[in-house]
C-alpha positions as CSV (number, residue, x, y, z in Angstrom):
1,M,0.0,0.0,0.2
2,L,0.9,3.4,-1.0
3,A,0.9,6.6,1.7
4,R,2.4,9.9,1.5
5,V,3.5,12.2,4.0
6,F,4.5,16.2,3.8
7,T,7.5,17.5,5.3
8,G,10.3,20.2,4.4
9,V,13.8,20.9,4.1
10,V,15.9,23.7,4.6
11,L,17.9,25.4,1.7
12,G,19.8,28.4,3.3
13,I,17.2,30.2,5.2
14,D,13.8,28.8,3.6
15,A,12.1,25.8,3.5
16,I,11.0,23.6,0.2
17,P,8.2,21.3,0.4
18,V,9.2,17.4,0.5
19,D,6.9,14.5,0.0
20,V,7.7,11.7,2.0
21,E,6.1,8.4,-0.1
22,V,6.2,5.1,1.4
23,D,5.8,2.0,-0.2
24,V,5.1,-1.5,1.8
25,G,4.5,-4.5,-0.4
26,L,5.5,-8.1,-0.8
27,G,8.8,-9.1,-1.4
28,L,12.0,-9.9,0.4
29,P,12.1,-8.0,4.0
30,N,14.1,-5.0,3.2
31,F,13.8,-1.0,4.3
32,S,15.2,1.3,1.8
33,I,15.3,5.0,1.6
34,V,15.9,6.9,-1.6
35,G,15.7,10.5,-2.8
36,L,19.2,11.8,-2.0
37,P,19.5,11.4,1.6
38,D,22.5,12.0,3.3
39,G,24.0,9.7,6.2
40,A,21.4,11.2,9.0
41,V,18.5,10.4,6.9
42,K,20.1,6.6,5.7
43,E,20.4,6.2,9.7
44,S,16.8,7.0,10.2
45,K,16.1,3.4,9.3
46,E,17.0,1.8,12.6
47,R,15.8,5.0,14.7
48,V,12.1,4.2,12.9
49,R,12.1,0.8,13.3
50,S,13.0,0.8,16.9
51,A,10.8,3.5,17.7
52,L,7.9,1.5,15.9
53,K,8.6,-1.5,18.0
54,N,9.0,0.1,21.4
55,S,5.6,2.2,21.0
56,G,3.5,-1.2,20.4
57,Y,3.4,-0.9,16.7
58,T,4.2,-4.4,14.8
59,I,5.8,-4.1,11.7
60,P,5.7,-7.4,9.4
61,P,8.1,-8.3,7.3
62,R,8.0,-6.7,4.2
63,R,9.8,-4.8,1.4
64,I,9.5,-0.9,2.6
65,T,10.7,1.6,0.1
66,V,10.8,5.4,1.3
67,N,10.8,8.1,-1.5
68,L,11.9,11.6,-0.7
69,S,10.8,14.0,-3.4
70,P,12.0,15.8,-5.0
71,A,14.8,13.3,-5.6
72,D,17.1,16.2,-6.9
73,V,17.6,17.9,-3.8
74,K,19.8,16.9,-0.9
75,K,18.2,15.6,2.1
76,E,20.0,16.3,5.4
77,G,19.1,16.0,9.3
78,T,16.9,13.9,11.3
79,L,13.4,15.5,10.4
80,F,12.7,13.0,8.6
81,D,12.1,10.1,11.2
82,L,8.9,11.1,12.5
83,P,7.1,11.8,8.8
84,V,8.7,8.2,7.8
85,A,7.4,6.5,10.5
86,I,4.1,8.1,10.1
87,G,4.0,7.3,6.4
88,I,4.8,3.1,7.4
89,L,2.1,3.2,9.9
90,A,-0.3,5.0,7.1
91,A,0.5,2.5,4.2
92,L,0.2,-0.6,6.7
93,D,-3.0,1.4,7.7
94,I,-2.6,1.6,11.3
95,I,-3.6,5.2,10.7
96,H,-6.9,5.4,8.9
97,G,-7.7,8.8,9.8
98,Q,-7.0,10.0,6.1
99,K,-5.3,13.3,7.9
100,E,-1.6,12.7,7.3
101,D,-1.7,14.4,4.1
102,A,-3.6,17.3,5.8
103,Y,-0.5,18.4,8.3
104,Y,3.1,18.7,7.8
105,V,5.3,16.7,9.9
106,A,8.5,16.8,11.2
107,G,10.8,15.3,14.3
108,E,13.5,13.2,15.2
109,L,12.8,10.1,16.9
110,S,14.4,8.2,19.8
111,L,14.5,4.4,19.9
112,N,11.7,4.4,22.7
113,G,9.4,6.6,20.2
114,A,10.0,10.1,22.1
115,V,10.2,13.0,19.7
116,R,13.2,14.8,20.0
117,R,13.6,18.8,18.4
118,I,15.1,19.7,15.6
119,K,16.8,22.4,13.5
120,G,15.2,24.6,11.4
121,T,11.4,24.7,12.7
122,L,10.8,28.5,11.6
123,P,11.5,28.1,7.9
124,I,9.8,24.7,7.8
125,A,6.3,26.2,9.3
126,M,6.4,28.8,6.8
127,C,6.7,26.8,4.1
128,A,3.5,24.7,5.6
129,R,1.8,27.9,5.6
130,G,2.6,28.8,2.3
131,H,1.4,25.5,0.7
132,N,-1.9,25.8,2.5
133,A,-1.2,23.1,5.0
134,R,-3.8,22.7,7.9
135,G,-1.2,22.5,10.5
136,I,2.3,21.1,11.7
137,I,2.9,18.5,13.9
138,L,6.3,18.7,15.6
139,P,8.8,18.0,18.9
140,G,6.9,19.9,21.7
141,E,10.2,22.0,22.5
142,N,10.0,23.4,18.7
143,A,6.4,24.6,18.8
144,P,6.3,27.7,20.3
145,E,9.0,28.6,17.7
146,A,6.4,27.4,14.6
147,A,3.6,29.0,16.4
148,I,5.7,32.4,15.9
149,V,3.5,32.0,12.2
150,Q,0.3,32.9,12.0
151,G,-2.6,31.4,10.0
152,L,-1.0,27.8,11.0
153,D,-2.6,25.3,14.0
154,V,1.0,23.9,15.6
155,H,0.7,20.7,17.6
156,G,3.5,19.8,19.8
157,V,4.0,16.3,20.5
158,N,6.6,14.2,22.8
159,Y,5.8,10.6,21.8
160,L,4.9,9.0,18.5
161,H,1.4,7.3,19.5
162,E,0.2,11.2,20.1
163,V,0.4,11.7,16.5
164,V,-0.8,8.1,15.6
165,D,-3.8,9.0,18.3
166,F,-4.2,12.5,16.8
167,L,-4.3,11.4,13.1
168,N,-6.9,9.0,14.2
169,G,-8.9,10.9,15.7
170,E,-8.8,8.9,19.2
171,R,-7.2,12.3,20.9
172,G,-7.1,16.1,20.6
173,L,-3.8,18.1,20.4
174,E,-4.0,21.8,21.5
175,A,-2.6,24.0,19.2
176,T,0.3,25.9,20.6
177,A,-0.2,29.7,20.2
178,F,2.1,32.6,20.3
179,A,2.1,35.1,23.0
180,E,2.1,38.1,20.5
181,E,1.6,40.4,23.3
182,G,5.2,39.7,24.9
183,F,6.7,41.0,22.2
184,Q,5.3,44.7,22.0
185,G,7.1,47.3,24.7
186,D,10.8,48.1,24.6
187,E,11.6,45.9,28.4
188,R,15.0,44.3,28.5
189,D,17.1,43.2,31.3
190,D,20.5,44.1,30.3
191,V,23.6,42.8,32.4
192,V,26.1,45.3,31.2
193,D,25.2,48.8,31.0
194,F,27.4,51.6,29.7
195,A,27.7,53.1,33.0
196,D,30.1,50.6,34.3
197,V,32.5,52.3,32.0
198,K,34.7,55.0,33.7
199,G,36.0,57.6,31.3
200,Q,36.7,57.1,27.8
201,E,33.8,59.9,26.8
202,H,35.2,60.3,23.8
203,A,35.3,56.7,22.9
204,K,31.7,56.4,24.0
205,R,30.2,59.4,21.7
206,A,32.0,57.9,18.8
207,I,30.2,54.6,19.7
208,E,26.7,56.3,20.2
209,V,27.6,57.7,16.4
210,A,28.2,54.6,15.0
211,T,25.3,52.9,16.4
212,A,23.2,55.7,15.4
213,G,23.7,55.5,11.6
214,G,25.0,52.0,11.2
215,H,29.0,52.5,10.4
216,N,31.8,50.0,10.9
217,I,33.8,51.3,13.8
218,L,37.3,50.5,14.9
219,M,38.9,51.2,18.2
220,I,42.6,51.5,18.5
221,G,44.2,51.5,21.8
222,P,46.6,49.6,24.6
223,P,45.5,46.8,26.7
224,G,43.6,47.4,29.3
225,S,42.1,50.6,28.0
226,G,38.4,49.4,28.0
227,K,37.9,48.3,24.3
228,T,36.5,45.0,24.9
229,M,34.3,46.3,27.4
230,L,32.7,49.2,25.3
231,A,32.1,47.0,22.5
232,R,30.1,44.5,24.8
233,R,27.9,47.2,25.7
234,I,27.0,48.4,22.2
235,P,23.9,46.0,21.7
236,T,22.5,47.8,25.0
237,I,22.0,51.1,23.0
238,L,20.9,49.3,20.0
239,P,17.0,49.8,19.6
240,M,15.0,46.7,19.6
241,M,14.4,44.9,16.3
242,N,11.1,45.0,14.6
243,F,8.9,41.8,14.2
244,E,10.2,41.8,10.0
245,E,13.7,42.0,11.7
246,S,13.2,39.3,14.4
247,I,11.8,36.9,12.1
248,E,14.5,37.1,9.6
249,T,17.1,36.9,12.4
250,T,15.2,34.0,13.9
251,K,15.1,31.9,10.4
252,I,18.9,31.9,10.7
253,H,19.6,30.7,14.1
254,S,16.8,28.4,13.9
255,V,18.7,26.7,10.8
256,S,21.8,26.7,13.1
257,G,19.8,25.0,15.9
258,L,20.5,28.0,18.4
259,T,16.8,28.4,18.9
260,G,14.9,27.1,22.3
261,R,11.8,27.0,24.2
262,E,12.8,29.9,26.5
263,T,13.8,32.1,23.0
264,P,11.3,31.2,20.3
265,L,11.8,34.8,18.6
266,I,14.7,36.9,18.9
267,R,14.0,40.2,19.9
268,L,17.4,41.7,21.4
269,R,20.2,42.4,18.3
270,P,22.8,39.5,18.3
271,F,26.3,40.1,19.3
272,R,28.7,37.5,17.7
273,A,32.5,37.4,18.8
274,P,34.1,34.6,17.0
275,H,38.1,34.3,18.1
276,H,41.0,35.1,16.3
277,T,41.3,31.5,15.3
278,V,38.5,31.3,13.2
279,S,38.7,30.0,9.9
280,D,36.7,31.3,6.9
281,A,34.0,29.0,6.3
282,G,33.4,29.5,10.2
283,L,33.3,33.2,9.8
284,I,31.7,33.5,6.4
285,G,29.6,30.1,6.4
286,G,30.2,26.8,4.0
287,G,30.9,23.2,4.5
288,T,29.7,20.2,2.2
289,I,26.3,21.4,3.0
290,P,26.5,25.4,3.1
291,R,25.8,26.3,7.0
292,P,25.5,30.2,8.0
293,G,29.1,31.5,9.2
294,E,29.2,34.3,11.8
295,V,28.6,37.0,9.9
296,S,24.6,35.8,9.2
297,L,24.6,35.0,12.9
298,A,25.5,38.5,13.4
299,H,22.6,39.7,10.8
300,N,20.9,42.7,12.2
301,G,23.2,42.8,15.0
302,V,26.9,43.3,16.1
303,L,30.1,41.6,14.9
304,F,32.7,42.3,17.5
305,L,36.3,41.1,16.0
306,D,38.7,41.4,19.1
307,E,42.8,41.6,18.3
308,L,41.9,42.4,14.2
309,P,45.1,42.1,12.7
310,E,45.7,38.6,14.4
311,F,42.9,37.3,12.4
312,K,44.1,35.4,9.1
313,K,44.4,37.5,6.4
314,N,42.2,35.6,4.0
315,V,39.8,35.5,6.9
316,L,39.3,39.1,6.8
317,E,39.2,39.7,3.1
318,V,36.3,37.5,2.6
319,L,34.5,39.9,4.9
320,R,34.6,42.2,1.7
321,Q,31.4,40.9,0.4
322,P,29.2,41.0,3.2
323,L,30.3,44.6,4.3
324,E,29.4,45.7,0.7
325,D,26.2,44.0,0.0
326,G,24.6,42.8,3.2
327,R,24.5,39.2,1.8
328,V,26.8,35.9,1.3
329,T,26.7,33.6,-1.4
330,I,28.1,30.2,-0.6
331,S,28.3,28.4,-4.2
332,R,29.0,24.4,-4.3
333,A,29.1,22.1,-7.0
334,A,25.4,21.3,-7.0
335,I,23.8,24.2,-5.0
336,S,24.1,28.0,-4.3
337,L,22.9,29.4,-1.3
338,T,22.6,33.2,-0.3
339,Y,22.3,34.1,3.6
340,P,22.0,37.8,4.5
341,S,24.4,39.4,6.6
342,R,23.6,43.2,7.2
343,F,25.5,43.9,10.7
344,M,27.4,46.4,12.2
345,L,31.3,45.7,12.3
346,V,32.9,46.3,15.7
347,A,36.7,45.8,15.6
348,A,39.4,46.5,18.2
349,M,43.3,46.2,17.9
350,N,46.4,47.5,19.1
351,P,48.2,50.4,18.0
352,C,51.5,48.5,17.3
353,P,52.7,45.1,18.3
354,C,53.7,45.7,21.6
355,G,50.4,47.5,22.1
356,Y,51.6,50.3,24.1
357,M,52.6,53.0,21.5
358,T,50.0,55.6,22.7
359,S,50.3,54.4,26.5
360,P,51.6,56.9,28.8
361,Y,52.8,54.2,31.5
362,H,54.7,52.0,29.3
363,T,57.6,52.6,26.7
364,C,56.9,51.2,23.2
365,T,59.7,48.9,22.0
366,C,58.1,49.0,18.1
367,T,60.2,50.6,15.2
368,P,58.0,52.2,12.7
369,L,58.4,49.5,10.1
370,Q,57.5,46.9,12.5
371,I,54.1,49.2,13.3
372,R,53.4,49.5,9.2
373,R,53.5,45.8,8.8
374,Y,51.4,45.2,11.4
375,R,48.8,47.8,10.5
376,G,49.7,46.6,6.8
377,K,47.6,43.0,7.8
378,I,44.5,44.9,7.5
379,S,44.2,45.7,3.9
380,G,42.9,48.8,2.0
381,P,39.7,47.5,0.6
382,L,38.8,46.1,4.0
383,M,39.6,49.5,5.8
384,D,37.7,51.4,3.3
385,R,34.8,49.7,4.5
386,I,35.5,51.0,8.4
387,D,33.9,54.6,8.6
388,I,34.9,55.5,12.0
389,H,38.6,54.8,13.3
390,I,38.8,56.1,17.3
391,D,41.8,56.2,19.7
392,V,40.9,54.2,23.2
393,P,43.6,55.7,25.2
394,A,44.6,54.4,28.7
395,V,42.1,55.0,31.5
396,H,43.5,57.8,33.8
397,F,43.3,57.0,37.8
398,E,41.4,59.9,38.6
399,A,38.9,58.3,35.9
400,L,38.8,54.8,37.6
401,K,38.6,56.2,41.3
402,S,35.5,58.9,40.4
403,S,32.2,58.1,42.0
404,A,30.3,60.5,39.6
405,P,27.3,58.7,37.9
406,A,28.1,58.1,34.3
407,E,25.4,58.1,31.7
408,K,23.2,55.0,31.1
409,S,22.5,52.6,28.0
410,A,18.9,53.5,28.5
411,D,19.7,57.4,27.9
412,I,22.2,56.8,25.0
413,R,19.6,54.3,23.6
414,E,16.9,57.0,23.2
415,R,19.3,59.5,21.8
416,V,20.0,56.5,18.9
417,K,16.3,55.6,18.1
418,K,15.6,59.2,17.4
419,A,18.3,59.1,14.9
420,R,17.4,55.7,13.6
421,Q,13.9,57.0,13.2
422,V,15.0,60.1,11.2
423,Q,16.9,57.8,8.7
424,E,14.3,55.4,8.4
425,K,11.7,58.5,7.6
426,R,14.6,59.9,5.4
427,F,15.5,56.3,3.1
428,S,11.6,55.0,3.4
429,R,11.6,55.0,-0.4
430,H,14.7,53.3,-0.7
431,R,14.5,49.2,-0.6
432,K,18.1,48.6,0.1
433,V,19.2,51.5,2.3
434,F,18.1,51.6,6.0
435,T,21.0,53.5,7.7
436,N,23.1,56.4,6.3
437,A,26.2,54.1,6.7
438,Q,24.4,52.3,3.6
439,M,24.3,55.4,1.7
440,K,25.8,54.7,-2.1
441,T,27.6,57.7,-3.9
442,R,24.0,58.8,-5.4
443,D,22.6,59.0,-1.8
444,I,25.7,61.2,-0.6
445,K,25.0,63.7,-3.1
446,T,21.0,64.2,-2.1
447,Y,21.1,64.0,1.6
448,C,24.9,65.3,2.5
449,T,25.1,69.0,1.1
450,L,27.4,71.3,3.1
451,D,27.6,74.9,2.9
452,D,30.8,76.8,2.0
453,T,32.3,76.6,5.3
454,G,32.0,73.0,5.6
455,E,33.0,72.1,2.1
456,Q,36.3,74.3,2.8
457,L,36.9,72.4,6.0
458,L,36.7,69.2,4.5
459,E,39.1,70.2,1.8
460,T,41.7,71.4,4.4
461,A,41.3,68.1,6.0
462,I,42.2,66.3,3.0
463,S,44.8,68.3,1.4
464,R,46.8,69.0,5.1
465,L,45.9,65.7,7.2
466,G,46.9,63.3,4.6
467,F,43.4,61.6,4.4
468,S,43.0,59.8,1.1
469,A,40.2,60.1,-1.1
470,R,38.5,57.1,0.1
471,A,37.8,58.8,3.3
472,Y,36.0,61.9,1.7
473,H,32.8,59.8,1.5
474,R,33.0,58.0,5.4
475,I,33.6,61.9,6.3
476,L,30.3,62.8,5.0
477,K,28.1,60.3,6.3
478,V,29.4,60.0,9.4
479,A,28.8,63.7,9.3
480,R,25.3,63.2,8.4
481,T,24.9,60.9,11.3
482,I,26.1,63.4,13.7
483,A,23.6,65.9,12.2
484,D,20.5,63.6,12.8
485,L,21.6,63.0,16.6
486,E,21.8,66.7,16.9
487,G,18.3,66.9,15.0
488,H,19.6,69.2,12.4
489,E,18.7,68.8,8.6
490,A,21.6,70.4,7.2
491,I,25.2,69.1,7.7
492,L,27.1,72.1,9.8
493,P,30.9,72.6,9.9
494,E,31.2,71.6,13.4
495,H,29.6,67.8,12.6
496,I,32.0,67.8,9.4
497,A,35.0,68.6,12.5
498,E,33.8,65.9,14.8
499,A,33.3,63.3,11.9
500,I,37.2,64.1,10.8
501,Q,38.1,63.2,14.1
502,Y,37.1,59.5,13.4
503,R,40.1,59.0,10.9
504,S,43.0,58.4,13.2
505,L,44.2,55.7,10.8
506,D,44.2,57.5,7.6
507,R,46.9,60.3,9.2
508,P,50.5,59.2,8.2
509,L,52.5,57.6,11.0
510,P,55.8,59.2,12.5
511,V,58.8,58.3,10.5
């Protein structure tokens, strides 16, 4: 007898429907799965057989053939265990309610018949809704995540027999509801706060500007000056994601298996800080079957690269495409996948190999040639995509012992939100531009006009301070953000002057 069960397979951050066709017929006892399965799918035969037996279902010695259609798409993961088991039971007429083809089914089976959590729940649920499924049956741990998708009955189960009883009409399964009211508001419980940072007012201001405009920022300072401390507090001043951003971010984390019952929908912007030993595939994504990398997991959030020159050169060079396009394309012989990767790059480095070139408390032992080689590890094209370079000097003792209250993250976040709202209104007609940092040359000409004083100031900076031509547009975009923070429609000379301060690496090194 032939039976069919619907499920989905994840490609990139989306899913496509898969028909699980099961034929149980006469012949020598055999259990085969076809349709381009990977190792985990092939091993499902043993899990399904044991789960059926230990759940009390007798499988006669027949020839069982399972086809996963479309057969030219690679199938991977353990989510096919449950649909294969349901298909076998339906083919044997143990399930006879004729409801199995109205629901999408996904889940991993343990040997005792328990249903375990899977990856990629959200894309599969969205695929089910897109193909007019009545609902989806999946592990109970994944149900809150799938419930985000409106217009779809989501039934979480813990054991195989619960699914069988439900499809036979012998048991009711309550649909999991998404608590949408919990998404509203701006409540957050940040463990860290900018009020913890002593001194570094200039660096805090630069970070506020970078956050308001979505600018990439590089902090240069000696060890112990607080670069990492500042970077880890940047998410606390970023505005909460809207619903669309949360869905897109959650999809990426879902296919990577990073979502859970407690956090079915990611609201806070991600903060990713890979170690400098990360490979290019770990950073950008990849593998035999491509997976999202750190740049995609930081989508709509922050990617922090500490000790930037210590990263391998080929690893840093792969950052150029996501920084420019906001997405990553990974091509393999059989498939090409695109992952979104629109993030704010925050990097930190020492001013020289020993780290003490700008420290008033230590003597630098590096020669100018060593300093040039050290900074030369960061290529020009990559540096060209970083808008703000800020010096983070060592903190003086007076600032450390000061008991004066510092500004809290919540206060800075309010200013950032207002500046972001101005940009959202300004770029409402642009599909691919959301912040000032993403402006192209045409947008800069439209929104970054200067008066005569501002033009003269910028010309002087480029000619006398040794700024390169590539810094011109970066300064204009940063000045536009500073004007937005101050509530000015026009870019004033003082905005240009402040933006010029944030190009420290464009100045020539001492001989």
